[in-house]
Gaussian input, Z-matrix of N, CA and C with variables (Angstrom, degrees):
# hf/3-21g

backbone

0 1
 N
 C     1     B1
 C     2     B2     1     A1
 N     3     B3     2     A2     1     D1
 C     4     B4     3     A3     2     D2
 C     5     B5     4     A4     3     D3
 N     6     B6     5     A5     4     D4
 C     7     B7     6     A6     5     D5
 C     8     B8     7     A7     6     D6
 N     9     B9     8     A8     7     D7
 C    10    B10     9     A9     8     D8
 C    11    B11    10    A10     9     D9
 N    12    B12    11    A11    10    D10
 C    13    B13    12    A12    11    D11
 C    14    B14    13    A13    12    D12
 N    15    B15    14    A14    13    D13
 C    16    B16    15    A15    14    D14
 C    17    B17    16    A16    15    D15
 N    18    B18    17    A17    16    D16
 C    19    B19    18    A18    17    D17
 C    20    B20    19    A19    18    D18
 N    21    B21    20    A20    19    D19
 C    22    B22    21    A21    20    D20
 C    23    B23    22    A22    21    D21
 N    24    B24    23    A23    22    D22
 C    25    B25    24    A24    23    D23
 C    26    B26    25    A25    24    D24
 N    27    B27    26    A26    25    D25
 C    28    B28    27    A27    26    D26
 C    29    B29    28    A28    27    D27
 N    30    B30    29    A29    28    D28
 C    31    B31    30    A30    29    D29
 C    32    B32    31    A31    30    D30
 N    33    B33    32    A32    31    D31
 C    34    B34    33    A33    32    D32
 C    35    B35    34    A34    33    D33
 N    36    B36    35    A35    34    D34
 C    37    B37    36    A36    35    D35
 C    38    B38    37    A37    36    D36
 N    39    B39    38    A38    37    D37
 C    40    B40    39    A39    38    D38
 C    41    B41    40    A40    39    D39
 N    42    B42    41    A41    40    D40
 C    43    B43    42    A42    41    D41
 C    44    B44    43    A43    42    D42
 N    45    B45    44    A44    43    D43
 C    46    B46    45    A45    44    D44
 C    47    B47    46    A46    45    D45
 N    48    B48    47    A47    46    D46
 C    49    B49    48    A48    47    D47
 C    50    B50    49    A49    48    D48
 N    51    B51    50    A50    49    D49
 C    52    B52    51    A51    50    D50
 C    53    B53    52    A52    51    D51
 N    54    B54    53    A53    52    D52
 C    55    B55    54    A54    53    D53
 C    56    B56    55    A55    54    D54
 N    57    B57    56    A56    55    D55
 C    58    B58    57    A57    56    D56
 C    59    B59    58    A58    57    D57
 N    60    B60    59    A59    58    D58
 C    61    B61    60    A60    59    D59
 C    62    B62    61    A61    60    D60
 N    63    B63    62    A62    61    D61
 C    64    B64    63    A63    62    D62
 C    65    B65    64    A64    63    D63
 N    66    B66    65    A65    64    D64
 C    67    B67    66    A66    65    D65
 C    68    B68    67    A67    66    D66
 N    69    B69    68    A68    67    D67
 C    70    B70    69    A69    68    D68
 C    71    B71    70    A70    69    D69
 N    72    B72    71    A71    70    D70
 C    73    B73    72    A72    71    D71
 C    74    B74    73    A73    72    D72
 N    75    B75    74    A74    73    D73
 C    76    B76    75    A75    74    D74
 C    77    B77    76    A76    75    D75
 N    78    B78    77    A77    76    D76
 C    79    B79    78    A78    77    D77
 C    80    B80    79    A79    78    D78
 N    81    B81    80    A80    79    D79
 C    82    B82    81    A81    80    D80
 C    83    B83    82    A82    81    D81
 N    84    B84    83    A83    82    D82
 C    85    B85    84    A84    83    D83
 C    86    B86    85    A85    84    D84
 N    87    B87    86    A86    85    D85
 C    88    B88    87    A87    86    D86
 C    89    B89    88    A88    87    D87
 N    90    B90    89    A89    88    D88
 C    91    B91    90    A90    89    D89
 C    92    B92    91    A91    90    D90
 N    93    B93    92    A92    91    D91
 C    94    B94    93    A93    92    D92
 C    95    B95    94    A94    93    D93
 N    96    B96    95    A95    94    D94
 C    97    B97    96    A96    95    D95
 C    98    B98    97    A97    96    D96
 N    99    B99    98    A98    97    D97
 C   100   B100    99    A99    98    D98
 C   101   B101   100   A100    99    D99
 N   102   B102   101   A101   100   D100
 C   103   B103   102   A102   101   D101
 C   104   B104   103   A103   102   D102
 N   105   B105   104   A104   103   D103
 C   106   B106   105   A105   104   D104
 C   107   B107   106   A106   105   D105
 N   108   B108   107   A107   106   D106
 C   109   B109   108   A108   107   D107
 C   110   B110   109   A109   108   D108
 N   111   B111   110   A110   109   D109
 C   112   B112   111   A111   110   D110
 C   113   B113   112   A112   111   D111
 N   114   B114   113   A113   112   D112
 C   115   B115   114   A114   113   D113
 C   116   B116   115   A115   114   D114
 N   117   B117   116   A116   115   D115
 C   118   B118   117   A117   116   D116
 C   119   B119   118   A118   117   D117
 N   120   B120   119   A119   118   D118
 C   121   B121   120   A120   119   D119
 C   122   B122   121   A121   120   D120
 N   123   B123   122   A122   121   D121
 C   124   B124   123   A123   122   D122
 C   125   B125   124   A124   123   D123
 N   126   B126   125   A125   124   D124
 C   127   B127   126   A126   125   D125
 C   128   B128   127   A127   126   D126
 N   129   B129   128   A128   127   D127
 C   130   B130   129   A129   128   D128
 C   131   B131   130   A130   129   D129
 N   132   B132   131   A131   130   D130
 C   133   B133   132   A132   131   D131
 C   134   B134   133   A133   132   D132
 N   135   B135   134   A134   133   D133
 C   136   B136   135   A135   134   D134
 C   137   B137   136   A136   135   D135
 N   138   B138   137   A137   136   D136
 C   139   B139   138   A138   137   D137
 C   140   B140   139   A139   138   D138
 N   141   B141   140   A140   139   D139
 C   142   B142   141   A141   140   D140
 C   143   B143   142   A142   141   D141
 N   144   B144   143   A143   142   D142
 C   145   B145   144   A144   143   D143
 C   146   B146   145   A145   144   D144
 N   147   B147   146   A146   145   D145
 C   148   B148   147   A147   146   D146
 C   149   B149   148   A148   147   D147
 N   150   B150   149   A149   148   D148
 C   151   B151   150   A150   149   D149
 C   152   B152   151   A151   150   D150
 N   153   B153   152   A152   151   D151
 C   154   B154   153   A153   152   D152
 C   155   B155   154   A154   153   D153
 N   156   B156   155   A155   154   D154
 C   157   B157   156   A156   155   D155
 C   158   B158   157   A157   156   D156
 N   159   B159   158   A158   157   D157
 C   160   B160   159   A159   158   D158
 C   161   B161   160   A160   159   D159
 N   162   B162   161   A161   160   D160
 C   163   B163   162   A162   161   D161
 C   164   B164   163   A163   162   D162
 N   165   B165   164   A164   163   D163
 C   166   B166   165   A165   164   D164
 C   167   B167   166   A166   165   D165
 N   168   B168   167   A167   166   D166
 C   169   B169   168   A168   167   D167
 C   170   B170   169   A169   168   D168
 N   171   B171   170   A170   169   D169
 C   172   B172   171   A171   170   D170
 C   173   B173   172   A172   171   D171
 N   174   B174   173   A173   172   D172
 C   175   B175   174   A174   173   D173
 C   176   B176   175   A175   174   D174
 N   177   B177   176   A176   175   D175
 C   178   B178   177   A177   176   D176
 C   179   B179   178   A178   177   D177
 N   180   B180   179   A179   178   D178
 C   181   B181   180   A180   179   D179
 C   182   B182   181   A181   180   D180
 N   183   B183   182   A182   181   D181
 C   184   B184   183   A183   182   D182
 C   185   B185   184   A184   183   D183
 N   186   B186   185   A185   184   D184
 C   187   B187   186   A186   185   D185
 C   188   B188   187   A187   186   D186
 N   189   B189   188   A188   187   D187
 C   190   B190   189   A189   188   D188
 C   191   B191   190   A190   189   D189
 N   192   B192   191   A191   190   D190
 C   193   B193   192   A192   191   D191
 C   194   B194   193   A193   192   D192
 N   195   B195   194   A194   193   D193
 C   196   B196   195   A195   194   D194
 C   197   B197   196   A196   195   D195
 N   198   B198   197   A197   196   D196
 C   199   B199   198   A198   197   D197
 C   200   B200   199   A199   198   D198
 N   201   B201   200   A200   199   D199
 C   202   B202   201   A201   200   D200
 C   203   B203   202   A202   201   D201
 N   204   B204   203   A203   202   D202
 C   205   B205   204   A204   203   D203
 C   206   B206   205   A205   204   D204
 N   207   B207   206   A206   205   D205
 C   208   B208   207   A207   206   D206
 C   209   B209   208   A208   207   D207
 N   210   B210   209   A209   208   D208
 C   211   B211   210   A210   209   D209
 C   212   B212   211   A211   210   D210
 N   213   B213   212   A212   211   D211
 C   214   B214   213   A213   212   D212
 C   215   B215   214   A214   213   D213
 N   216   B216   215   A215   214   D214
 C   217   B217   216   A216   215   D215
 C   218   B218   217   A217   216   D216
 N   219   B219   218   A218   217   D217
 C   220   B220   219   A219   218   D218
 C   221   B221   220   A220   219   D219
 N   222   B222   221   A221   220   D220
 C   223   B223   222   A222   221   D221
 C   224   B224   223   A223   222   D222

   B1=1.4456
   B2=1.5187
   B3=1.3167
   B4=1.4460
   B5=1.5054
   B6=1.3186
   B7=1.4606
   B8=1.5183
   B9=1.3272
   B10=1.4624
   B11=1.5224
   B12=1.3240
   B13=1.4636
   B14=1.5210
   B15=1.3159
   B16=1.4591
   B17=1.5237
   B18=1.3150
   B19=1.4588
   B20=1.5209
   B21=1.3105
   B22=1.4596
   B23=1.5204
   B24=1.2964
   B25=1.4549
   B26=1.5311
   B27=1.3284
   B28=1.4678
   B29=1.5181
   B30=1.3214
   B31=1.4606
   B32=1.5287
   B33=1.3138
   B34=1.4611
   B35=1.5266
   B36=1.3205
   B37=1.4651
   B38=1.5219
   B39=1.3145
   B40=1.4657
   B41=1.5177
   B42=1.3312
   B43=1.4659
   B44=1.5180
   B45=1.3171
   B46=1.4551
   B47=1.5103
   B48=1.3202
   B49=1.4620
   B50=1.5233
   B51=1.3109
   B52=1.4585
   B53=1.5254
   B54=1.3249
   B55=1.4530
   B56=1.5305
   B57=1.3206
   B58=1.4608
   B59=1.5345
   B60=1.3218
   B61=1.4602
   B62=1.5299
   B63=1.3101
   B64=1.4568
   B65=1.5295
   B66=1.3291
   B67=1.4584
   B68=1.5357
   B69=1.3231
   B70=1.4623
   B71=1.5189
   B72=1.3210
   B73=1.4548
   B74=1.5268
   B75=1.3153
   B76=1.4588
   B77=1.5191
   B78=1.3145
   B79=1.4570
   B80=1.5206
   B81=1.3299
   B82=1.4682
   B83=1.5215
   B84=1.3296
   B85=1.4625
   B86=1.5270
   B87=1.3195
   B88=1.4639
   B89=1.5130
   B90=1.3167
   B91=1.4630
   B92=1.5185
   B93=1.3134
   B94=1.4696
   B95=1.5261
   B96=1.3236
   B97=1.4630
   B98=1.5288
   B99=1.3229
   B100=1.4681
   B101=1.5240
   B102=1.3201
   B103=1.4706
   B104=1.5242
   B105=1.3238
   B106=1.4529
   B107=1.5190
   B108=1.3223
   B109=1.4657
   B110=1.5240
   B111=1.3176
   B112=1.4661
   B113=1.5226
   B114=1.3318
   B115=1.4589
   B116=1.5157
   B117=1.3188
   B118=1.4631
   B119=1.5313
   B120=1.3301
   B121=1.4666
   B122=1.5270
   B123=1.3030
   B124=1.4601
   B125=1.5211
   B126=1.2879
   B127=1.4538
   B128=1.5185
   B129=1.3116
   B130=1.4668
   B131=1.5149
   B132=1.3202
   B133=1.4581
   B134=1.5203
   B135=1.3425
   B136=1.4657
   B137=1.5224
   B138=1.3275
   B139=1.4559
   B140=1.5224
   B141=1.3195
   B142=1.4620
   B143=1.5199
   B144=1.3484
   B145=1.4568
   B146=1.5344
   B147=1.3118
   B148=1.4676
   B149=1.5239
   B150=1.3100
   B151=1.4607
   B152=1.5314
   B153=1.3056
   B154=1.4597
   B155=1.5165
   B156=1.3408
   B157=1.4636
   B158=1.5178
   B159=1.3187
   B160=1.4601
   B161=1.5266
   B162=1.3449
   B163=1.4697
   B164=1.5272
   B165=1.3258
   B166=1.4652
   B167=1.5160
   B168=1.3064
   B169=1.4523
   B170=1.5227
   B171=1.3084
   B172=1.4678
   B173=1.5230
   B174=1.2991
   B175=1.4556
   B176=1.5241
   B177=1.3188
   B178=1.4559
   B179=1.5261
   B180=1.2982
   B181=1.4674
   B182=1.5268
   B183=1.3054
   B184=1.4598
   B185=1.5153
   B186=1.3227
   B187=1.4579
   B188=1.5193
   B189=1.3079
   B190=1.4574
   B191=1.5283
   B192=1.3303
   B193=1.4565
   B194=1.5181
   B195=1.3239
   B196=1.4535
   B197=1.5225
   B198=1.3208
   B199=1.4580
   B200=1.5368
   B201=1.3333
   B202=1.4619
   B203=1.5146
   B204=1.3128
   B205=1.4611
   B206=1.5165
   B207=1.3075
   B208=1.4667
   B209=1.5175
   B210=1.3253
   B211=1.4555
   B212=1.5246
   B213=1.3173
   B214=1.4628
   B215=1.5335
   B216=1.3195
   B217=1.4650
   B218=1.5279
   B219=1.3273
   B220=1.4539
   B221=1.5225
   B222=1.3237
   B223=1.4702
   B224=1.5008
   A1=111.68
   A2=117.41
   A3=121.27
   A4=116.13
   A5=118.87
   A6=120.31
   A7=107.79
   A8=115.07
   A9=120.14
   A10=112.49
   A11=116.80
   A12=118.72
   A13=109.71
   A14=115.61
   A15=120.82
   A16=110.09
   A17=116.45
   A18=121.69
   A19=107.95
   A20=116.38
   A21=121.07
   A22=110.10
   A23=116.97
   A24=122.64
   A25=109.82
   A26=114.90
   A27=121.46
   A28=108.46
   A29=116.66
   A30=120.50
   A31=112.96
   A32=116.85
   A33=120.04
   A34=113.49
   A35=117.74
   A36=120.83
   A37=111.27
   A38=118.02
   A39=121.44
   A40=113.53
   A41=116.39
   A42=121.07
   A43=111.93
   A44=117.20
   A45=121.04
   A46=113.97
   A47=116.89
   A48=119.94
   A49=113.74
   A50=118.26
   A51=120.51
   A52=109.50
   A53=117.02
   A54=119.08
   A55=111.06
   A56=115.55
   A57=123.19
   A58=106.85
   A59=116.54
   A60=117.73
   A61=110.27
   A62=115.82
   A63=121.65
   A64=112.91
   A65=117.83
   A66=120.84
   A67=111.17
   A68=117.19
   A69=120.58
   A70=111.57
   A71=116.63
   A72=120.76
   A73=111.27
   A74=117.03
   A75=121.50
   A76=110.92
   A77=117.29
   A78=121.70
   A79=111.27
   A80=116.44
   A81=120.33
   A82=111.14
   A83=117.83
   A84=120.44
   A85=111.57
   A86=117.18
   A87=120.70
   A88=112.55
   A89=117.16
   A90=121.58
   A91=110.99
   A92=117.62
   A93=120.34
   A94=110.60
   A95=116.93
   A96=122.10
   A97=112.57
   A98=117.86
   A99=121.23
   A100=111.99
   A101=116.11
   A102=122.86
   A103=112.76
   A104=116.29
   A105=121.15
   A106=115.62
   A107=118.67
   A108=121.31
   A109=109.64
   A110=116.22
   A111=120.22
   A112=109.85
   A113=115.08
   A114=122.55
   A115=107.17
   A116=116.45
   A117=120.03
   A118=109.05
   A119=117.72
   A120=119.85
   A121=110.95
   A122=115.52
   A123=120.59
   A124=109.41
   A125=116.65
   A126=121.13
   A127=113.60
   A128=117.49
   A129=120.72
   A130=109.11
   A131=117.09
   A132=121.53
   A133=112.10
   A134=116.54
   A135=119.89
   A136=109.77
   A137=114.66
   A138=121.54
   A139=107.31
   A140=115.47
   A141=121.80
   A142=109.81
   A143=116.24
   A144=119.17
   A145=108.72
   A146=117.41
   A147=121.10
   A148=113.20
   A149=116.60
   A150=120.21
   A151=111.90
   A152=117.89
   A153=121.53
   A154=114.10
   A155=117.56
   A156=120.83
   A157=109.72
   A158=114.78
   A159=120.25
   A160=108.68
   A161=116.12
   A162=119.34
   A163=111.42
   A164=116.58
   A165=121.31
   A166=108.30
   A167=115.18
   A168=120.96
   A169=109.12
   A170=115.89
   A171=120.54
   A172=109.65
   A173=114.72
   A174=120.69
   A175=107.79
   A176=115.56
   A177=120.74
   A178=109.32
   A179=116.17
   A180=122.08
   A181=109.50
   A182=116.04
   A183=121.13
   A184=109.01
   A185=115.63
   A186=119.14
   A187=108.28
   A188=115.49
   A189=121.36
   A190=108.02
   A191=117.10
   A192=121.84
   A193=111.95
   A194=116.09
   A195=121.92
   A196=107.72
   A197=117.68
   A198=117.91
   A199=110.12
   A200=115.93
   A201=121.49
   A202=112.65
   A203=117.60
   A204=120.12
   A205=111.93
   A206=117.67
   A207=120.88
   A208=111.07
   A209=117.51
   A210=120.71
   A211=110.64
   A212=117.43
   A213=121.19
   A214=110.95
   A215=117.12
   A216=120.48
   A217=110.23
   A218=117.19
   A219=120.93
   A220=111.68
   A221=116.86
   A222=120.33
   A223=110.23
   D1=19.81
   D2=172.76
   D3=106.86
   D4=-10.03
   D5=178.83
   D6=-86.07
   D7=113.52
   D8=-175.96
   D9=-111.05
   D10=-3.62
   D11=179.28
   D12=-74.37
   D13=161.31
   D14=-177.59
   D15=-68.65
   D16=127.94
   D17=176.77
   D18=-103.10
   D19=124.69
   D20=-178.48
   D21=-69.94
   D22=139.01
   D23=-177.89
   D24=-83.64
   D25=84.02
   D26=178.12
   D27=-128.53
   D28=157.65
   D29=-177.47
   D30=-63.88
   D31=-31.13
   D32=-177.10
   D33=-79.70
   D34=2.65
   D35=179.87
   D36=-59.63
   D37=-34.72
   D38=178.42
   D39=-62.95
   D40=-20.24
   D41=177.89
   D42=-94.93
   D43=3.47
   D44=178.79
   D45=83.81
   D46=36.01
   D47=-174.89
   D48=-78.33
   D49=-12.93
   D50=-178.80
   D51=-88.36
   D52=144.57
   D53=-178.06
   D54=-94.37
   D55=140.34
   D56=173.56
   D57=-136.45
   D58=160.69
   D59=-179.46
   D60=-75.93
   D61=165.79
   D62=-173.19
   D63=-63.82
   D64=-35.70
   D65=179.84
   D66=-64.10
   D67=-43.87
   D68=179.05
   D69=-67.82
   D70=-39.11
   D71=179.36
   D72=-65.67
   D73=-44.45
   D74=178.27
   D75=-64.60
   D76=-38.86
   D77=177.58
   D78=-61.97
   D79=-41.59
   D80=179.46
   D81=-66.71
   D82=-43.75
   D83=178.67
   D84=-66.66
   D85=-30.69
   D86=176.56
   D87=-62.74
   D88=-26.19
   D89=177.69
   D90=-64.09
   D91=-35.16
   D92=176.19
   D93=-65.54
   D94=-40.90
   D95=-175.95
   D96=-69.29
   D97=-23.83
   D98=-178.61
   D99=-104.09
   D100=30.19
   D101=176.87
   D102=57.89
   D103=38.63
   D104=175.37
   D105=91.50
   D106=-1.88
   D107=177.39
   D108=-84.44
   D109=129.08
   D110=179.02
   D111=-112.91
   D112=131.88
   D113=173.57
   D114=-124.27
   D115=133.71
   D116=178.68
   D117=-58.13
   D118=140.30
   D119=178.37
   D120=-64.71
   D121=142.49
   D122=-178.84
   D123=-149.64
   D124=157.74
   D125=-178.73
   D126=-112.94
   D127=-24.66
   D128=-177.08
   D129=-118.88
   D130=121.67
   D131=179.05
   D132=-97.24
   D133=-34.34
   D134=178.45
   D135=-160.15
   D136=159.60
   D137=178.10
   D138=-123.89
   D139=130.01
   D140=-179.99
   D141=-110.37
   D142=149.44
   D143=173.66
   D144=-88.28
   D145=-174.62
   D146=-176.48
   D147=-63.99
   D148=-26.09
   D149=-179.85
   D150=-86.56
   D151=-2.32
   D152=179.32
   D153=89.59
   D154=7.86
   D155=177.54
   D156=-82.58
   D157=142.76
   D158=178.52
   D159=-76.13
   D160=121.05
   D161=177.66
   D162=-103.39
   D163=-17.47
   D164=174.26
   D165=-153.83
   D166=136.79
   D167=178.21
   D168=-137.20
   D169=132.59
   D170=-179.27
   D171=-80.87
   D172=150.02
   D173=178.06
   D174=-123.30
   D175=78.99
   D176=-178.12
   D177=-83.79
   D178=119.42
   D179=-179.14
   D180=-93.52
   D181=135.80
   D182=174.37
   D183=-92.21
   D184=148.77
   D185=175.39
   D186=-129.61
   D187=149.79
   D188=179.94
   D189=-77.50
   D190=105.11
   D191=-177.68
   D192=-96.39
   D193=-17.50
   D194=-175.05
   D195=-151.32
   D196=142.11
   D197=179.88
   D198=-70.87
   D199=155.41
   D200=-173.67
   D201=-61.37
   D202=-36.71
   D203=-179.37
   D204=-65.86
   D205=-43.83
   D206=177.91
   D207=-64.65
   D208=-39.87
   D209=177.75
   D210=-64.02
   D211=-38.98
   D212=178.91
   D213=-66.01
   D214=-40.69
   D215=178.24
   D216=-62.74
   D217=-42.87
   D218=-179.45
   D219=-68.35
   D220=-32.25
   D221=179.42
   D222=-72.82

């Protein structure tokens, strides 16, 4: 669900005892809101020139990180 930092193997991990930064945490919770689809966090979707033409556009692909039923239960 987007958390790529090392998670320590401790029993309390199931309670969220490991620390992650706010961007990764928000990205993971966003996966629940989108019915299990995860998209990497990003800040720029497209760049326009002065005339309003798109000179660069990002193509962020979503992947199914969690099944819809589990995401619904968590929501």
